[in-house]
MARMAR-534071 format. One record per atom (N, C-alpha, C): atom name; residue number from 1; y, z, x; residue in one letter. Coordinates in Angstrom, 3 decimals, padded with zeros to 6 digits, always signed. Layout:
atom:n:v:w:u:res
CA:NUM:Y:Z:X:A;
...
//
This chain:
atom:n:v:w:u:res
N:1:+052.880:+008.925:+031.840:M;
CA:1:+051.745:+009.910:+031.383:M;
C:1:+051.888:+009.989:+030.070:M;
N:2:+053.312:+010.151:+029.279:K;
CA:2:+053.364:+010.285:+027.977:K;
C:2:+052.896:+009.240:+027.050:K;
N:3:+053.032:+008.132:+027.971:K;
CA:3:+052.461:+006.785:+026.931:K;
C:3:+050.962:+006.857:+026.804:K;
N:4:+050.236:+007.269:+027.972:G;
CA:4:+048.854:+007.340:+027.838:G;
C:4:+048.345:+008.378:+026.796:G;
N:5:+049.082:+009.582:+026.744:Y;
CA:5:+048.718:+010.457:+025.613:Y;
C:5:+048.855:+009.872:+024.364:Y;
N:6:+050.090:+009.283:+024.287:M;
CA:6:+050.648:+008.594:+023.003:M;
C:6:+049.541:+007.666:+022.533:M;
N:7:+049.115:+006.803:+023.336:A;
CA:7:+048.187:+005.666:+023.010:A;
C:7:+046.788:+006.460:+022.492:A;
N:8:+046.318:+007.562:+023.047:V;
CA:8:+045.294:+008.187:+022.693:V;
C:8:+045.265:+008.931:+021.456:V;
N:9:+046.498:+009.571:+021.298:G;
CA:9:+046.930:+010.099:+020.056:G;
C:9:+046.926:+009.169:+018.768:G;
N:10:+047.573:+008.026:+018.989:I;
CA:10:+047.594:+006.972:+018.068:I;
C:10:+046.229:+006.461:+017.683:I;
N:11:+045.391:+006.192:+018.887:T;
CA:11:+044.017:+005.701:+018.574:T;
C:11:+043.173:+006.821:+017.643:T;
N:12:+043.187:+008.047:+018.209:L;
CA:12:+042.521:+009.089:+017.510:L;
C:12:+043.106:+009.269:+016.035:L;
N:13:+044.322:+008.889:+015.891:S;
CA:13:+044.929:+009.195:+014.406:S;
C:13:+044.053:+008.088:+013.527:S;
N:14:+043.835:+007.004:+014.061:F;
CA:14:+043.299:+006.129:+013.222:F;
C:14:+041.708:+006.466:+013.083:F;
N:15:+041.056:+006.693:+014.232:L;
CA:15:+039.541:+006.703:+014.263:L;
C:15:+039.074:+007.977:+013.512:L;
N:16:+039.838:+009.177:+013.677:V;
CA:16:+039.285:+010.247:+013.054:V;
C:16:+039.223:+010.252:+011.489:V;
N:17:+040.039:+009.597:+010.832:P;
CA:17:+039.867:+009.516:+009.394:P;
C:17:+038.743:+008.444:+009.061:P;
N:18:+038.575:+007.405:+009.931:L;
CA:18:+037.458:+006.527:+009.976:L;
C:18:+036.091:+007.178:+009.913:L;
N:19:+035.919:+008.158:+011.048:L;
CA:19:+034.708:+008.738:+011.229:L;
C:19:+034.310:+009.750:+009.923:L;
N:20:+035.412:+010.480:+009.532:A;
CA:20:+035.217:+011.249:+008.315:A;
C:20:+034.951:+010.636:+007.218:A;
N:21:+035.419:+009.430:+006.823:V;
CA:21:+035.018:+008.563:+005.719:V;
C:21:+033.593:+008.197:+005.960:V;
N:22:+033.222:+007.656:+007.057:N;
CA:22:+031.926:+007.355:+007.438:N;
C:22:+030.825:+008.320:+007.129:N;
N:23:+031.357:+009.480:+007.882:A;
CA:23:+030.216:+010.592:+007.899:A;
C:23:+030.268:+011.113:+006.305:A;
N:24:+031.223:+011.173:+005.369:A;
CA:24:+031.146:+011.649:+004.247:A;
C:24:+030.477:+010.548:+003.314:A;
N:25:+030.493:+009.430:+003.670:S;
CA:25:+029.532:+008.366:+002.891:S;
C:25:+028.215:+008.485:+002.824:S;
N:26:+027.565:+009.325:+003.769:Y;
CA:26:+026.206:+009.566:+003.910:Y;
C:26:+025.748:+010.908:+003.195:Y;
N:27:+026.743:+011.693:+002.714:L;
CA:27:+026.424:+012.878:+002.192:L;
C:27:+025.729:+012.572:+000.798:L;
N:28:+026.267:+011.702:-000.146:P;
CA:28:+025.533:+011.559:-001.486:P;
C:28:+024.037:+011.193:-001.043:P;
N:29:+023.694:+010.577:-000.129:L;
CA:29:+022.446:+010.034:+000.251:L;
C:29:+021.619:+011.390:+000.687:L;
N:30:+022.137:+012.244:+001.441:V;
CA:30:+021.579:+013.415:+001.740:V;
C:30:+021.401:+014.435:+000.449:V;
N:31:+022.337:+014.461:-000.183:Y;
CA:31:+022.227:+015.415:-001.369:Y;
C:31:+021.434:+014.697:-002.556:Y;
N:32:+021.160:+013.508:-002.600:S;
CA:32:+020.434:+013.042:-004.018:S;
C:32:+019.027:+012.814:-003.307:S;
N:33:+018.590:+013.118:-002.467:Q;
CA:33:+017.328:+013.092:-002.281:Q;
C:33:+016.480:+013.961:-003.077:Q;
N:34:+015.108:+013.783:-003.429:N;
CA:34:+014.314:+014.522:-004.485:N;
C:34:+013.808:+015.879:-003.550:N;
N:35:+014.134:+016.977:-004.162:E;
CA:35:+013.663:+018.255:-003.471:E;
C:35:+012.315:+018.656:-003.869:E;
N:36:+011.797:+017.938:-004.807:T;
CA:36:+010.237:+018.450:-005.404:T;
C:36:+009.214:+018.013:-004.388:T;
N:37:+008.108:+018.646:-004.685:K;
CA:37:+006.975:+018.436:-003.666:K;
C:37:+006.703:+016.794:-003.755:K;
N:38:+006.289:+016.392:-002.554:P;
CA:38:+005.915:+014.964:-002.416:P;
C:38:+004.733:+014.652:-003.555:P;
N:39:+005.009:+013.171:-003.885:L;
CA:39:+003.741:+012.671:-004.924:L;
C:39:+002.570:+012.771:-004.128:L;
N:40:+001.426:+012.891:-004.913:P;
CA:40:+000.162:+012.411:-004.267:P;
C:40:-000.174:+011.116:-003.877:P;
N:41:-000.940:+010.819:-002.911:V;
CA:41:-001.161:+009.428:-002.564:V;
C:41:-002.612:+009.079:-002.930:V;
N:42:-002.712:+008.046:-003.232:L;
CA:42:-004.167:+007.317:-003.575:L;
C:42:-004.115:+006.210:-002.421:L;
N:43:-005.339:+006.363:-001.668:L;
CA:43:-005.553:+005.483:-000.650:L;
C:43:-006.606:+004.486:-000.809:L;
N:44:-006.343:+003.083:-000.877:I;
CA:44:-007.291:+002.011:-001.285:I;
C:44:-007.616:+001.289:+000.009:I;
N:45:-008.983:+001.067:+000.312:H;
CA:45:-009.363:+000.378:+001.403:H;
C:45:-009.540:-001.087:+001.127:H;
N:46:-009.797:-001.774:+002.145:G;
CA:46:-009.692:-003.264:+002.048:G;
C:46:-011.207:-003.780:+002.024:G;
N:47:-011.164:-005.092:+002.410:Y;
CA:47:-012.358:-005.943:+002.353:Y;
C:47:-013.589:-005.595:+003.213:Y;
N:48:-014.718:-005.487:+002.649:K;
CA:48:-015.871:-004.936:+003.468:K;
C:48:-015.689:-003.575:+003.958:K;
N:49:-015.014:-002.703:+003.291:S;
CA:49:-014.694:-001.304:+003.926:S;
C:49:-014.937:-000.402:+002.823:S;
N:50:-014.714:+000.780:+002.922:G;
CA:50:-015.080:+002.002:+002.209:G;
C:50:-013.841:+002.992:+002.241:G;
N:51:-014.258:+004.136:+001.652:P;
CA:51:-013.197:+005.206:+001.647:P;
C:51:-013.033:+005.778:+002.959:P;
N:52:-014.262:+005.867:+003.766:G;
CA:52:-014.197:+006.402:+005.160:G;
C:52:-013.153:+005.783:+006.149:G;
N:53:-012.806:+004.616:+005.708:V;
CA:53:-011.566:+004.260:+006.630:V;
C:53:-010.325:+005.097:+006.622:V;
N:54:-010.395:+005.905:+005.832:W;
CA:54:-009.126:+006.850:+005.596:W;
C:54:-009.328:+008.282:+006.102:W;
N:55:-010.513:+008.583:+006.677:N;
CA:55:-010.921:+009.799:+007.065:N;
C:55:-009.788:+010.260:+008.348:N;
N:56:-009.488:+009.509:+009.108:H;
CA:56:-008.254:+010.193:+010.141:H;
C:56:-006.995:+010.517:+009.328:H;
N:57:-006.421:+009.691:+008.489:W;
CA:57:-005.282:+009.848:+007.480:W;
C:57:-005.379:+011.126:+006.725:W;
N:58:-006.447:+011.346:+005.953:L;
CA:58:-006.574:+012.296:+004.987:L;
C:58:-005.905:+013.695:+005.549:L;
N:59:-006.509:+014.122:+006.526:P;
CA:59:-006.075:+015.442:+007.180:P;
C:59:-004.730:+015.484:+007.585:P;
N:60:-004.239:+014.577:+008.070:E;
CA:60:-002.811:+014.317:+008.512:E;
C:60:-001.874:+014.355:+007.343:E;
N:61:-002.220:+013.653:+006.311:L;
CA:61:-001.313:+013.732:+004.979:L;
C:61:-001.343:+015.001:+004.441:L;
N:62:-002.442:+015.902:+004.376:Q;
CA:62:-002.536:+016.896:+003.728:Q;
C:62:-001.953:+017.986:+004.656:Q;
N:63:-001.793:+017.966:+005.896:E;
CA:63:-001.193:+018.710:+006.874:E;
C:63:+000.480:+018.559:+006.431:E;
N:64:+000.665:+017.306:+006.092:D;
CA:64:+002.162:+017.133:+005.829:D;
C:64:+002.555:+017.339:+004.341:D;
N:65:+001.641:+018.041:+003.512:G;
CA:65:+001.985:+018.493:+002.379:G;
C:65:+001.486:+017.671:+001.303:G;
N:66:+001.083:+016.559:+001.454:F;
CA:66:+000.835:+015.536:+000.327:F;
C:66:-000.691:+015.901:-000.097:F;
N:67:-000.818:+015.660:-001.149:K;
CA:67:-002.357:+015.622:-001.821:K;
C:67:-002.731:+014.347:-001.765:K;
N:68:-003.973:+013.974:-000.921:A;
CA:68:-004.145:+012.510:-000.992:A;
C:68:-005.903:+012.452:-001.104:A;
N:69:-006.126:+011.183:-001.531:K;
CA:69:-007.780:+010.944:-002.038:K;
C:69:-007.827:+009.423:-001.606:K;
N:70:-008.843:+009.167:-000.903:A;
CA:70:-009.420:+007.901:-000.869:A;
C:70:-010.169:+007.432:-001.784:A;
N:71:-010.093:+006.334:-002.230:V;
CA:71:-010.875:+005.753:-003.479:V;
C:71:-012.186:+005.063:-003.151:V;
N:72:-013.241:+005.403:-004.037:R;
CA:72:-014.349:+004.616:-003.990:R;
C:72:-014.579:+003.911:-005.299:R;
N:73:-014.563:+002.725:-005.431:F;
CA:73:-014.799:+001.885:-006.495:F;
C:73:-016.290:+002.109:-006.971:F;
N:74:-016.575:+002.593:-008.219:P;
CA:74:-017.816:+002.583:-008.789:P;
C:74:-018.809:+001.302:-008.571:P;
N:75:-018.010:+000.408:-009.011:I;
CA:75:-018.786:-000.962:-009.112:I;
C:75:-018.061:-001.786:-007.892:I;
N:76:-019.338:-002.526:-007.256:N;
CA:76:-019.055:-003.310:-005.941:N;
C:76:-018.135:-002.785:-005.120:N;
N:77:-018.311:-001.553:-004.629:D;
CA:77:-017.280:-001.037:-003.844:D;
C:77:-016.680:-001.751:-002.721:D;
N:78:-017.334:-002.324:-001.844:P;
CA:78:-016.539:-003.007:-000.673:P;
C:78:-016.449:-004.448:-001.109:P;
N:79:-017.130:-005.009:-001.795:C;
CA:79:-017.245:-006.353:-002.234:C;
C:79:-016.872:-006.795:-003.528:C;
N:80:-016.091:-005.850:-004.309:G;
CA:80:-015.786:-006.237:-005.727:G;
C:80:-014.499:-007.017:-005.797:G;
N:81:-014.239:-007.887:-006.849:S;
CA:81:-013.200:-008.824:-007.056:S;
C:81:-011.810:-007.887:-007.266:S;
N:82:-010.920:-008.369:-006.961:S;
CA:82:-009.444:-007.576:-007.291:S;
C:82:-009.380:-007.395:-008.746:S;
N:83:-009.825:-008.242:-009.560:E;
CA:83:-009.939:-008.109:-011.046:E;
C:83:-010.710:-006.924:-011.487:E;
N:84:-011.760:-006.761:-010.851:S;
CA:84:-012.586:-005.641:-011.122:S;
C:84:-012.064:-004.319:-010.739:S;
N:85:-011.635:-004.278:-009.564:H;
CA:85:-011.192:-003.124:-008.945:H;
C:85:-009.913:-002.734:-009.673:H;
N:86:-009.058:-003.742:-010.204:A;
CA:86:-007.948:-003.195:-010.945:A;
C:86:-008.421:-002.418:-012.260:A;
N:87:-009.428:-003.030:-012.931:Q;
CA:87:-009.870:-002.323:-014.015:Q;
C:87:-010.333:-001.054:-013.889:Q;
N:88:-011.098:-000.844:-012.633:Q;
CA:88:-011.541:+000.389:-012.250:Q;
C:88:-010.271:+001.434:-011.821:Q;
N:89:-009.257:+000.974:-011.300:L;
CA:89:-008.071:+001.709:-010.888:L;
C:89:-007.721:+002.215:-012.203:L;
N:90:-007.591:+001.672:-013.304:E;
CA:90:-006.950:+002.391:-014.567:E;
C:90:-007.691:+003.846:-014.666:E;
N:91:-008.802:+003.883:-014.521:R;
CA:91:-009.513:+005.271:-014.862:R;
C:91:-009.302:+006.243:-013.530:R;
N:92:-009.353:+005.508:-012.180:I;
CA:92:-009.346:+006.416:-011.048:I;
C:92:-007.969:+006.942:-010.828:I;
N:93:-006.937:+006.087:-011.369:V;
CA:93:-005.607:+006.628:-011.348:V;
C:93:-005.264:+007.800:-012.177:V;
N:94:-005.965:+007.598:-013.403:Q;
CA:94:-005.576:+008.610:-014.665:Q;
C:94:-006.442:+009.904:-014.066:Q;
N:95:-007.721:+009.661:-013.524:D;
CA:95:-008.376:+010.935:-013.098:D;
C:95:-007.525:+011.798:-011.948:D;
N:96:-006.918:+010.714:-010.986:F;
CA:96:-006.172:+011.394:-009.994:F;
C:96:-005.028:+012.353:-010.269:F;
N:97:-004.468:+011.866:-011.368:K;
CA:97:-003.090:+012.212:-011.902:K;
C:97:-003.456:+013.580:-012.620:K;
N:98:-004.755:+013.552:-013.380:T;
CA:98:-005.006:+014.912:-013.870:T;
C:98:-005.582:+015.855:-012.874:T;
N:99:-006.381:+015.422:-011.918:E;
CA:99:-006.753:+016.072:-010.701:E;
C:99:-005.728:+016.895:-010.028:E;
N:100:-004.470:+016.207:-010.041:T;
CA:100:-003.453:+016.754:-009.074:T;
C:100:-002.279:+017.529:-010.058:T;
N:101:-002.464:+017.175:-011.202:G;
CA:101:-001.443:+017.895:-012.188:G;
C:101:-000.008:+017.170:-012.023:G;
N:102:-000.174:+015.868:-011.796:R;
CA:102:+001.312:+015.201:-011.699:R;
C:102:+001.310:+013.822:-012.449:R;
N:103:+002.459:+013.486:-013.200:D;
CA:103:+002.416:+012.260:-014.033:D;
C:103:+002.526:+010.984:-013.069:D;
N:104:+002.785:+011.072:-011.781:K;
CA:104:+002.914:+009.910:-010.950:K;
C:104:+002.451:+010.049:-009.789:K;
N:105:+001.957:+009.026:-009.257:I;
CA:105:+001.418:+009.095:-007.731:I;
C:105:+001.828:+007.815:-007.011:I;
N:106:+001.607:+007.810:-005.793:N;
CA:106:+001.929:+006.659:-004.882:N;
C:106:+000.732:+006.121:-004.390:N;
N:107:+000.568:+004.883:-003.905:I;
CA:107:-000.607:+004.290:-003.665:I;
C:107:-000.264:+003.649:-002.190:I;
N:108:-001.252:+003.867:-001.307:V;
CA:108:-001.116:+003.239:+000.065:V;
C:108:-002.444:+002.436:+000.135:V;
N:109:-002.366:+001.070:+000.326:A;
CA:109:-003.583:+000.380:+000.318:A;
C:109:-003.362:-000.533:+001.546:A;
N:110:-004.703:-000.855:+001.976:H;
CA:110:-005.009:-001.655:+003.038:H;
C:110:-005.737:-002.961:+002.818:H;
N:111:-005.143:-004.041:+003.350:S;
CA:111:-005.618:-005.428:+003.241:S;
C:111:-006.045:-005.732:+001.807:S;
N:112:-007.174:-005.974:+001.492:K;
CA:112:-007.278:-006.415:+000.001:K;
C:112:-007.266:-005.429:-001.061:K;
N:113:-007.194:-004.169:-000.486:G;
CA:113:-006.769:-003.145:-001.328:G;
C:113:-005.399:-003.092:-001.923:G;
N:114:-004.694:-003.854:-001.104:G;
CA:114:-003.173:-004.062:-001.630:G;
C:114:-003.137:-005.199:-002.843:G;
N:115:-004.067:-006.019:-002.641:L;
CA:115:-004.245:-007.057:-003.817:L;
C:115:-005.016:-006.528:-005.181:L;
N:116:-005.759:-005.514:-004.973:D;
CA:116:-006.445:-004.771:-005.882:D;
C:116:-005.335:-003.893:-006.690:D;
N:117:-004.447:-003.411:-005.849:A;
CA:117:-003.348:-002.482:-006.459:A;
C:117:-002.289:-003.395:-007.220:A;
N:118:-002.014:-004.505:-006.465:R;
CA:118:-001.137:-005.417:-007.217:R;
C:118:-001.652:-005.988:-008.596:R;
N:119:-002.877:-006.426:-008.783:V;
CA:119:-003.554:-006.725:-009.895:V;
C:119:-003.553:-005.581:-010.940:V;
N:120:-003.608:-004.477:-010.515:Y;
CA:120:-003.767:-003.110:-011.241:Y;
C:120:-002.232:-003.146:-011.980:Y;
N:121:-001.267:-003.156:-011.156:L;
CA:121:+000.005:-002.986:-011.570:L;
C:121:+000.556:-004.046:-012.552:L;
N:122:+000.154:-005.311:-012.104:A;
CA:122:+000.505:-006.599:-012.982:A;
C:122:-000.264:-006.646:-014.269:A;
N:123:-001.373:-006.012:-014.289:N;
CA:123:-002.171:-005.614:-015.480:N;
C:123:-001.490:-004.651:-016.607:N;
N:124:-000.656:-003.861:-015.829:N;
CA:124:-000.053:-002.835:-016.704:N;
C:124:+001.621:-002.676:-016.410:N;
N:125:+002.201:-003.770:-016.757:P;
CA:125:+003.548:-003.774:-016.548:P;
C:125:+004.512:-002.669:-016.937:P;
N:126:+004.126:-002.212:-018.215:S;
CA:126:+004.838:-000.815:-018.735:S;
C:126:+004.593:+000.375:-018.141:S;
N:127:+003.646:+000.445:-017.150:N;
CA:127:+003.012:+001.615:-016.682:N;
C:127:+004.138:+002.063:-015.640:N;
N:128:+004.364:+003.208:-015.619:D;
CA:128:+005.298:+003.654:-014.566:D;
C:128:+004.622:+004.969:-013.818:D;
N:129:+003.229:+005.001:-013.702:D;
CA:129:+002.497:+005.745:-012.962:D;
C:129:+002.765:+005.797:-011.565:D;
N:130:+003.056:+004.652:-011.117:V;
CA:130:+002.829:+004.292:-009.486:V;
C:130:+004.503:+003.918:-009.087:V;
N:131:+005.146:+004.932:-008.667:P;
CA:131:+006.592:+004.525:-008.214:P;
C:131:+006.501:+003.568:-007.126:P;
N:132:+005.663:+003.893:-006.151:K;
CA:132:+005.565:+003.275:-004.865:K;
C:132:+004.265:+002.776:-004.411:K;
N:133:+004.268:+001.333:-004.153:L;
CA:133:+002.894:+000.923:-003.549:L;
C:133:+003.380:+000.506:-002.061:L;
N:134:+002.476:+000.894:-001.091:I;
CA:134:+002.710:+000.819:+000.108:I;
C:134:+001.517:-000.189:+000.764:I;
N:135:+001.884:-001.298:+001.266:M;
CA:135:+000.639:-002.206:+001.527:M;
C:135:+000.629:-002.332:+002.929:M;
N:136:-000.439:-002.240:+003.628:I;
CA:136:-000.647:-002.287:+005.054:I;
C:136:-001.563:-003.439:+005.277:I;
N:137:-001.083:-004.612:+006.028:G;
CA:137:-001.712:-005.785:+006.231:G;
C:137:-002.508:-006.605:+004.999:G;
N:138:-001.830:-006.413:+004.022:T;
CA:138:-002.251:-007.122:+002.785:T;
C:138:-001.796:-008.710:+002.868:T;
N:139:-003.145:-009.475:+002.691:P;
CA:139:-002.650:-011.106:+002.763:P;
C:139:-002.244:-011.532:+001.382:P;
N:140:-001.023:-011.309:+001.132:N;
CA:140:-000.391:-011.721:-000.166:N;
C:140:-000.456:-013.040:-000.132:N;
N:141:-000.378:-013.941:+000.671:L;
CA:141:-000.527:-015.365:+000.752:L;
C:141:-001.747:-015.968:+001.089:L;
N:142:-002.864:-014.937:+001.153:G;
CA:142:-004.148:-015.363:+001.589:G;
C:142:-004.396:-015.263:+003.059:G;
N:143:-005.599:-015.517:+003.493:S;
CA:143:-005.851:-015.391:+004.939:S;
C:143:-006.450:-016.616:+005.381:S;
N:144:-005.951:-017.238:+006.341:P;
CA:144:-006.615:-018.319:+006.975:P;
C:144:-008.181:-018.091:+007.430:P;
N:145:-008.302:-017.063:+007.919:A;
CA:145:-009.664:-016.843:+008.379:A;
C:145:-010.499:-016.639:+007.047:A;
N:146:-010.048:-016.074:+006.079:A;
CA:146:-010.939:-015.954:+004.887:A;
C:146:-011.215:-017.417:+004.289:A;
N:147:-010.217:-018.307:+004.289:T;
CA:147:-010.538:-019.598:+003.850:T;
C:147:-011.482:-020.288:+004.656:T;
N:148:-011.476:-020.329:+005.990:I;
CA:148:-012.349:-020.737:+006.847:I;
C:148:-013.824:-020.343:+006.655:I;
N:149:-013.845:-018.810:+006.526:T;
CA:149:-015.076:-018.250:+006.331:T;
C:149:-015.701:-018.778:+004.977:T;
N:150:-015.071:-018.820:+003.834:Q;
CA:150:-015.490:-019.359:+002.404:Q;
C:150:-016.048:-020.817:+002.673:Q;
N:151:-015.362:-021.722:+003.466:D;
CA:151:-015.629:-022.959:+003.632:D;
C:151:-017.023:-022.965:+004.366:D;
N:152:-017.228:-022.227:+005.450:Y;
CA:152:-018.580:-022.165:+006.099:Y;
C:152:-019.474:-021.711:+005.230:Y;
N:153:-019.337:-020.613:+004.361:A;
CA:153:-020.357:-019.998:+003.480:A;
C:153:-020.643:-021.116:+002.566:A;
N:154:-019.882:-021.913:+001.948:F;
CA:154:-020.237:-022.936:+001.082:F;
C:154:-020.909:-024.022:+001.532:F;
N:155:-020.762:-024.436:+002.892:N;
CA:155:-021.413:-025.361:+003.328:N;
C:155:-022.849:-024.905:+003.756:N;
N:156:-023.059:-023.626:+004.194:A;
CA:156:-024.357:-023.135:+004.128:A;
C:156:-025.166:-023.087:+002.876:A;
N:157:-024.419:-022.759:+001.914:L;
CA:157:-025.179:-022.641:+000.590:L;
C:157:-025.632:-024.217:+000.339:L;
N:158:-024.773:-025.054:+000.534:F;
CA:158:-025.166:-026.517:+000.081:F;
C:158:-026.483:-026.760:+000.823:F;
N:159:-026.566:-026.648:+002.120:F;
CA:159:-027.843:-027.044:+002.754:F;
C:159:-028.982:-025.924:+002.739:F;
N:160:-028.597:-024.785:+002.291:Y;
CA:160:-029.734:-023.838:+002.231:Y;
C:160:-029.444:-022.786:+001.034:Y;
N:161:-029.573:-023.458:-000.208:P;
CA:161:-029.119:-022.807:-001.467:P;
C:161:-030.260:-021.367:-001.652:P;
N:162:-031.315:-021.415:-001.106:M;
CA:162:-032.099:-020.204:-001.087:M;
C:162:-031.589:-018.971:-000.253:M;
N:163:-030.598:-019.134:+000.399:M;
CA:163:-029.894:-018.072:+001.258:M;
C:163:-028.844:-017.515:+000.398:M;
N:164:-028.502:-017.883:-000.661:Y;
CA:164:-027.499:-017.417:-001.616:Y;
C:164:-027.269:-015.747:-001.585:Y;
N:165:-028.701:-014.956:-001.668:P;
CA:165:-028.601:-013.760:-002.122:P;
C:165:-028.113:-012.970:-000.478:P;
N:166:-028.438:-013.640:+000.582:Y;
CA:166:-028.167:-013.003:+001.923:Y;
C:166:-026.751:-013.337:+002.285:Y;
N:167:-026.311:-014.553:+002.054:L;
CA:167:-024.911:-015.075:+002.096:L;
C:167:-023.942:-014.118:+001.256:L;
N:168:-024.325:-013.876:+000.089:E;
CA:168:-023.478:-013.276:-000.971:E;
C:168:-023.132:-011.832:-000.321:E;
N:169:-024.216:-011.149:+000.208:E;
CA:169:-023.900:-009.734:+000.867:E;
C:169:-023.291:-009.840:+002.208:E;
N:170:-023.666:-010.800:+002.897:F;
CA:170:-022.957:-011.060:+004.285:F;
C:170:-021.514:-011.181:+004.158:F;
N:171:-021.369:-012.376:+003.393:Y;
CA:171:-019.842:-012.697:+003.103:Y;
C:171:-018.971:-011.813:+002.228:Y;
N:172:-019.620:-010.878:+001.523:C;
CA:172:-018.997:-009.996:+000.695:C;
C:172:-018.254:-010.564:-000.442:C;
N:173:-019.062:-011.584:-001.397:F;
CA:173:-018.379:-012.201:-002.450:F;
C:173:-018.596:-011.185:-003.414:F;
N:174:-017.685:-011.086:-004.503:P;
CA:174:-016.527:-012.069:-004.790:P;
C:174:-015.335:-011.541:-004.039:P;
N:175:-015.204:-010.589:-003.300:A;
CA:175:-014.099:-010.069:-002.629:A;
C:175:-013.433:-011.318:-001.792:A;
N:176:-014.284:-011.826:-001.002:L;
CA:176:-013.803:-013.088:-000.026:L;
C:176:-013.063:-014.026:-000.818:L;
N:177:-013.549:-014.356:-002.064:N;
CA:177:-012.650:-015.377:-002.876:N;
C:177:-011.307:-014.949:-003.059:N;
N:178:-010.969:-013.697:-003.275:D;
CA:178:-009.673:-013.198:-003.548:D;
C:178:-008.677:-013.270:-002.200:D;
N:179:-009.314:-013.446:-001.009:L;
CA:179:-008.528:-013.341:+000.074:L;
C:179:-008.238:-014.859:+000.616:L;
N:180:-008.813:-015.783:+000.103:V;
CA:180:-008.496:-017.144:+000.494:V;
C:180:-007.177:-017.691:+000.194:V;
N:181:-006.560:-018.941:+000.862:Q;
CA:181:-005.248:-019.278:+000.628:Q;
C:181:-005.315:-019.861:-000.536:Q;
N:182:-003.955:-019.888:-001.277:G;
CA:182:-003.893:-020.737:-002.375:G;
C:182:-004.147:-020.032:-003.649:G;
//
């Protein structure tokens, strides 16, 4: 019997210090978390979409203590190029910071909105206004579906050039061009 207790005692004598060290190693993580209010969140929609796509998210984020706003790009909202949207984001981000009284915001972007935000951040490398960019379903390497769609649209334009205004609106150019592979 005493051997059994002794084995348990020896095992515990090794495990208890390990558990204490392991638990203590998490304390700096817990105590180093920022205790201030969460940063405001700017929500950017994707291809052929608009700010309404975030209608379900806005109240939930606000319930959780986040100031949140969905973006509406003033120029070519659902079909604008990433470059155009990135230029517009300069004003939108500044206005949102002023509106919320904060010097930094986070961005959550869906699909092509992630590309828009990436171009915005790449155009402003010294800008530290956006500590976090969260991309949901962003086709960073392009989308095979967009490539096929663009090919189809260009073939249709070759045979029916007078259809350009309709095809441009239907396929949402120039936004589609930003989504193709390569």
